[in-house]
C-alpha positions in Angstrom: 8.9 14.8 47.4 11.4 12.0 47.5 11.9 9.9 44.4 10.7 6.3 44.6 13.0 3.4 43.6 10.8 2.7 40.5 11.1 6.4 39.4 14.8 6.2 39.7 15.0 3.0 37.7 12.8 4.5 34.9 15.0 7.6 34.8 18.1 5.5 34.7 16.8 3.3 31.9 15.8 6.3 29.8 19.2 7.9 30.2 20.8 4.7 28.9 18.8 4.6 25.7 20.5 5.7 22.4 19.5 9.1 21.2 17.7 9.8 17.9 20.9 11.5 16.7 22.7 8.1 16.8 19.8 6.5 15.0 20.0 9.1 12.2 23.8 8.8 11.9 23.5 5.0 11.3 20.5 5.2 9.0 20.1 2.2 6.8 23.0 0.2 8.4 22.5 -3.5 8.2 19.9 -3.2 5.5 22.3 -2.5 2.6 21.7 -6.0 1.0 18.0 -6.0 1.4 16.6 -5.5 -2.1 13.0 -5.1 -3.3 12.8 -8.8 -4.1 13.5 -9.6 -0.4 10.7 -7.4 0.8 7.0 -8.3 1.1 5.4 -5.3 -0.6 2.0 -4.8 1.0 -0.9 -5.3 -1.3 -3.9 -3.0 -0.9 -6.8 -5.5 -1.2 -10.4 -4.3 -1.8 -12.5 -6.7 0.2 -15.5 -8.3 -1.4 -18.5 -10.2 0.0 -16.7 -13.4 -0.6 -13.4 -12.3 0.9 -12.3 -14.6 3.8 -10.9 -11.6 5.6 -14.4 -10.2 5.9 -16.1 -13.4 7.2 -16.0 -13.8 11.0 -16.0 -17.6 10.9 -13.2 -17.8 8.3 -9.6 -18.6 9.4 -8.4 -15.5 7.5 -10.8 -13.1 9.2 -9.4 -9.7 10.2 -11.0 -8.1 13.2 -13.3 -5.3 12.1 -13.1 -6.1 8.3 -16.1 -5.6 6.2 -16.8 -5.8 2.4 -15.8 -2.6 0.7 -12.9 -1.8 3.0 -9.3 -1.7 1.9 -6.9 -4.1 3.6 -3.1 -3.9 3.8 -2.2 -7.6 3.5 1.1 -7.2 5.4 0.1 -5.0 8.4 -3.6 -6.0 8.3 -4.5 -2.4 8.6 -8.0 -1.5 7.4 -9.2 1.6 5.6 -12.7 2.8 5.2 -13.5 2.4 1.6 -16.4 4.9 1.6 -14.2 7.6 3.2 -11.3 6.6 0.9 -7.6 7.0 1.2 -5.1 9.5 -0.2 -2.4 8.0 -2.5 0.5 9.1 -4.5 1.1 6.9 -7.6 4.8 6.2 -8.0 5.0 3.5 -10.7 2.8 1.5 -13.1 3.3 -1.7 -15.1 1.0 -4.0 -17.0 1.4 -7.7 -16.7 -0.4 -10.8 -18.0 -1.2 -13.4 -15.3 -2.0 -17.0 -16.2 -4.6 -18.5 -13.8 -6.2 -21.9 -13.6 -10.0 -22.1 -12.8 -11.0 -21.9 -9.2 -10.4 -25.2 -7.4 -8.2 -26.7 -10.1 -4.8 -25.2 -9.3 -3.0 -23.0 -6.8 -4.3 -19.8 -5.3 -1.8 -17.7 -7.2 -0.9 -17.1 -10.8 0.6 -20.2 -12.6 2.7 -17.8 -14.7 3.3 -14.1 -15.0 4.2 -12.5 -18.4 5.5 -8.9 -19.0 3.6 -6.4 -21.1 5.9 -7.2 -24.0 4.7 -10.8 -24.2 2.7 -12.1 -27.1 0.8 -14.5 -24.8 -2.6 -13.0 -25.8 -2.0 -14.1 -29.4 -2.0 -17.7 -28.1 -5.5 -17.4 -26.5 -9.1 -17.7 -27.7 -12.2 -16.2 -26.1 -14.4 -18.6 -24.3 -18.2 -18.3 -23.9 -17.9 -15.8 -21.1 -15.1 -13.7 -22.7 -12.1 -15.1 -20.9 -8.8 -15.4 -22.9 -8.1 -19.1 -22.7 -4.8 -20.9 -23.4 -4.7 -24.3 -25.1 -3.9 -25.8 -21.6 -7.3 -24.6 -20.3 -5.9 -21.8 -18.1 -6.9 -18.2 -18.8 -5.0 -14.9 -19.0 -5.8 -11.8 -16.9 -4.5 -8.4 -18.0 -3.5 -6.7 -14.7 -2.7 -3.1 -14.1 -0.2 -2.8 -11.2 -0.2 0.6 -9.5 2.6 1.1 -7.0 1.6 3.9 -4.6 2.3 5.6 -1.3 -0.6 5.8 1.1 -0.6 9.1 2.8 -2.2 9.4 6.3 -3.7 12.5 7.7 -0.6 13.0 9.9 1.7 13.0 6.8 3.2 9.5 7.4 3.3 7.2 4.3 3.4 3.5 3.5 4.0 1.8 0.2 1.5 -0.5 -1.3 0.6 -2.3 -4.5 -2.9 -2.0 -6.1 -3.8 -4.5 -8.7 -6.7 -3.8 -11.1 -8.0 -6.4 -13.5 -11.2 -7.6 -15.2 -14.0 -4.9 -14.7 -11.5 -2.6 -12.9 -9.2 -2.5 -16.0 -11.3 0.5 -17.2 -10.6 2.3 -13.9 -6.9 1.6 -14.3 -6.7 2.9 -17.8 -8.7 6.0 -16.8 -6.3 6.7 -14.0 -3.4 6.4 -16.3 -5.1 8.8 -18.7 -5.6 11.3 -15.9 -1.9 11.2 -15.1 -0.8 11.5 -18.7 -3.2 14.4 -19.4 -1.7 16.6 -16.6 0.2 19.5 -18.0 2.3 22.1 -16.2 4.1 25.2 -17.4 7.9 25.2 -17.0 10.7 27.5 -18.1 11.0 25.6 -21.4 7.2 25.4 -22.0 4.5 22.9 -21.0 5.5 19.5 -19.7 3.9 16.3 -18.2 4.9 16.1 -14.5 5.9 12.8 -12.9 3.1 10.5 -11.7 4.2 11.1 -8.1 3.7 14.9 -8.5 0.0 14.6 -7.7 -2.2 13.0 -5.0 -5.4 11.1 -5.6 -8.4 10.0 -3.6 -9.1 6.3 -3.9 -12.5 5.0 -2.8 -14.6 1.8 -3.1 -18.0 1.8 -4.8 -20.6 -0.9 -5.1 -21.2 -2.2 -8.6 -24.0 -4.4 -9.8 -24.7 -6.4 -13.0 -26.1 -9.7 -14.1 -27.5 -10.3 -10.7 -24.1 -9.8 -9.0 -22.7 -7.3 -6.6 -19.0 -6.4 -6.2 -16.9 -3.5 -5.0 -14.7 -1.5 -7.4 -12.4 1.4 -7.3 -13.1 5.1 -7.8 -10.2 7.5 -8.4 -10.3 11.3 -8.1 -7.5 13.8 -8.5 -6.8 15.9 -5.4 -4.0 18.1 -6.6 -0.2 18.6 -6.5 1.9 17.2 -3.7 2.6 20.1 -1.4 4.8 18.4 1.2 8.4 18.2 0.0 9.1 15.2 2.3 6.3 13.2 0.8 7.4 14.1 -2.7 10.9 12.9 -2.0 9.6 9.7 -0.4 7.5 9.0 -3.5 10.4 9.8 -5.8 12.7 7.4 -3.9 10.0 4.7 -4.1 9.8 5.2 -7.8 13.6 5.0 -8.2 13.8 1.8 -6.0 11.2 0.1 -8.3 13.0 1.1 -11.5 16.5 0.2 -10.2 15.3 -3.3 -9.3 14.6 -4.2 -13.0 
C-alpha cells in the first residue's frame, strides 16, 4: 500500500524530534538558578463543606470536586479522600501563623513565626480558646508536612500538607509514628529517615458541637521498596534543608 502524503509528513516530523537520550544528557539545563523560593509548591488541601472549590456556583469551583476530597492547589488534581493516597513524608516543620479574624484582613497569614519564636508568650486565651495577640489577631500552631504523593504507577509529585487546630493531634501522632520506628543495623538499632516509609492518608468526617468537618487519618503502610522513589524522596528532603 502506498504511503499517503500525511503519513509521510508524520514520519518526517517524528524523525526530526530530539531523542530521549539528548533530553537526559541535558537534564536540568536552564533550571540551575530556580530555587525552592521560586517554585509554587503544591498544597494538598482537604476540601470542606465551605470550600469554594467544592461549590459549583463559586468562582473557585474545580470540576468534580466534593467535600472530603484532596486537592492539589497547583495542578487542580483531585484525590478520593475515602480511598486515600499514598505519601512519603520527607520533611517536617512547625510554624506559628498570625491570622486576623475572617473578613477583617487578608486571606493569608499576617505574619509567620518559626518554631523557635516566643510569640505564644505574648498571647492570651480568648473565650473559645484561641491564642490572641494584643492587636486582636490570633496565632495558629501549624504542622507543615512536606511529602511525595506516590501514584499507583510509581510516579511521584511533591506537596505540602498543613495541619492545625483540631488536626494538630493527627500531626503529632504522625510524628510519633515516625520517631517510634526502629530498624536493626550493623551497629545496632536506629531510627530510619522519615522518607524510609510510606503512609496512607485518608479523610474522615468529624462531628462536634453541632458542626461537621473533614480531618486526616494517617496509617503506616511499610518501608519504601522502590529505590527510585526513595532517591526522589531523599532529594526532596535535601532540597528543602539546603534552602534554609
